[in-house]
N, C-alpha and C positions, 0 to 999 in steps of 0.2 A: 077380241084383240089378242088374247093369249095365243091363239092358233096362228095369227098373222106374225107374231114375234118369233114363232118357231119355224117359219118358212126359210128355206136355204137362202133365198134372195135377200131377205131382211138380215139374216145372220151375217152374210158376206158384207153387206153395206155397213152394218154396225161395226164389224171388225176393221174395215178399211177406215172408218171415221174415228176409231179409238186412238188416243194419244198417250205418250209416256213410254217408259222403258218396258222391256219384255215382261218383267215381273209385275209391273204396276200400270198396265195400260187401262185407260178409263175413257168412256164415252160421255162427254159432257151433255148437259140438257139441250143446249142450243143445237148441237150437231144431231142429237137424237131426234129432235122435232123436225129437222130438215129431211129426214129419210122419207122418200115417197113410198106410200103403200096403197094397194088397191083394196078398197072397202066395199064389199057387196051390200046390196040393200038388206034391210032388217029381215024381211021374210027369208031371204037366201041364207043370211047368217044363222037364223034359227034352224033351218034345214041342215046346214053343215054341222052345227053343234049337236043336233039330235043324232045325226049319222055317226059322228065321232064317239059320242057317248054310247051308242048301241054297239059299236065295234069294241070299245073298251070293256063293256059288260060281257060281251062274248068271249073276249080274251081271258078275263078273270074267271069266267065259268069253265073255260077249257083248262085253265091252270088247275082249278080245283079237281076236275076229272082226272088230269094227269097225276096229281098227287095221290088220288085214290087208287089209280092203276099201279103206281109204284108201291104203295102200301100192300096191295093185294099180291103183287109179285113177291115182295119180301116175305109175306106170310106163307105163300106156297113153298118158297125155298126153305123156310125154317121147318115146315111140316115134313118135308121130304128128307133133307140132309141131317136133321137132328138125330136120326137113328144111329145108335151106338154099337149094336151087336151084329151088324152085317156090313163090315167095312174092309177096305183095302188101303194100303199105304199109297199116297199119291205117286211116289216114285216108282212103284211097281206097275202102275197102269198108264202112267204118262212120262214122257221125257221132260224132266225139269232141268233147266240150265240157267246159269247166271251170265250176264254180259261182261264186256271188257271194261276195265278200269282206265280212266283217262290218264295219259302220260304226257305231261307238259313238255318233256324233252324230246319226244318222238319227232323225228324229222324225215323218216322214210316210210313209204307206204302209199296207198291209194286213198284219196279223200272220199269218205263214205258217209252218207247220211245215217244218223242213228237216233233212236228214241231214248229219252231219259225219263226220269220220274215225273218231271213237269209236263210231259206230253200225255200223261195218263190221268184221266178224270174218273169219275165213278160210272163205269159202264161205257164210256166214250173216249175217243182219242182227240186231243187238241193238237192239231198239226200246224198251227199258226206260225210256230218258230221251230224249224228243224236245223239242228247243228250237225257238224261233220267232224269226224276224227280220221286219222291215218291208220289204215289196216293193211296187212299183208294179204296177198291173194288167199292164203290158207285161212286167215282170220275172217276174211269176207265170206268165204264159203261156210265156215263154222257158225258164224253169227248171223247169217242172212235169215231174215224172217220169212215165213211162208204164210199164205192165207189160212186163217183159222187159228194161228198161234194166239194163245191167251197170255197177256202181259200183266204182271203183278208188280206193283211198286214194292221193292224189297226193303228199302230203308229211306229214311229222311222224310221230306215233305210229301204228304199223301200216302204215307205208309199203309199198305194193304189194299189200296184201290186197284182195280183191274179193268181191262178192256180187251177187245179182240181185234187183232190186226187183219184187215181185209184187203191188203195189197193196194192201199190208197195211193201210193207213189210208184212211178214206173221204174225208178232206179232201185238197185239192191239196197236194202235198209238193214242196219244192224241194231244192237241194243246195248246200253251201258250197264255197268256192274250193279247199279242200284235197281235194276229191273230183272225180274225172273221171267223166263219164257217157259210156258207149259204147252207141250205139243202132244197131240194124240198119237199113240203108238199103233192103234188099230181102229176098225169101225166099231168095236164093242164099246169103246170109251171115246166119245166124240169131243170136239172142241166146244160145242154148245154146252155139253154136260159139264166140262171143266169150267167154262165161263160162269155158269149158274152156281157151281160149287164155290168158286172164288168170290163171287158177289156175296154169297151166304157167309163164308168164312170172315169176310170183312165186316159185314153187318153184325155178326154175332161175337166179334172180338176174338175169333179163333187164331188170328195171326198175332201171336204174342212175341214181343220184341226180346232179343237177347242182349245182355249187357246193360250198363247203366248210362251210356252215352246216347248218341243218335240212335233212335229206334231202328232196328233191322231184323228181318226174319232169319236170315242165314239159309244157305242152300241146303245143307244137311237136314236142318230142322224142317224146311219146307217139304223135302222128299219124304220125311217120316210122318207128315200129317196124314190123317185118315180121310177117306172119301167113301161114301156109301157104295157098296158093291152093286154092279148091274147084272150079276150072274143070274139072279132070280127075277129080273124085271123083263117084261114083254114089251119091247120097244121103248121109246122115250116116255117116261112117266107123264100121265095126264096133268098132274099138278105143275110140272115144270114146263109143259107146253103152254099152259096158261101164263106162267111167269114170263116165258119168252115173248108171248104176244103182248103182255102188259108192258114189258120193258121196251119192245120195239115201238109200240104206239107212243109211249111217253117220251122216248128219245127223239123220234122223228118230229113230233109236234113241238117239243121244246126248242128244237133248232128253228122251226118255222116261226114260233112266237118270238124268239130272241132276235 
């Protein structure tokens, strides 16, 4: 019966039969008992329950595997990026920029979608709610995101989390001042490399806040952070290839399971 009560048809009829104010709507027993339901035979009920339980078990098993993949990715990142004696400053090998601060009094410009800290989760973007701000043509050009840009939460909620922009929206998209944009300058240092570094820096607490108020990294401090040099590496390190594969599998299957 638990599965019957979860069906959309039953939920709709229960909601329609509920009485009371918006905050205190209740379905009384008499109305509950009058809701018609289709009850299959006992053998079919058992088959349905067995099937649902098997699916639930498969989901839980997959979640455990995803958790293991994430831990393995994290370990690979730590092994590679924890090297301290062969490093470059982030700003010397990547273009690091901060976005535009919102101005409530601005009345001129072009309405432009932008990403804020709330759109950036750990390794993925949440594009469920995209806000807009007014930008001049010059600002739109300067702040326009390009595929492969790595976005890091510079301050506030989600401090230090990062994700990669993959041109998910057709329109030009900018970014707010609480987001740092890390862009590859050349093929030697790719966006994938920066993404893995940013994930590692967040996991290991390398993004240390400045000041005593709302935590924030600061543009100058971000540019001065160090990243392992790739001058002596032949291609993309095998450890990070494994980390990328683990992250991709974990992210893709998490979306499917959710």
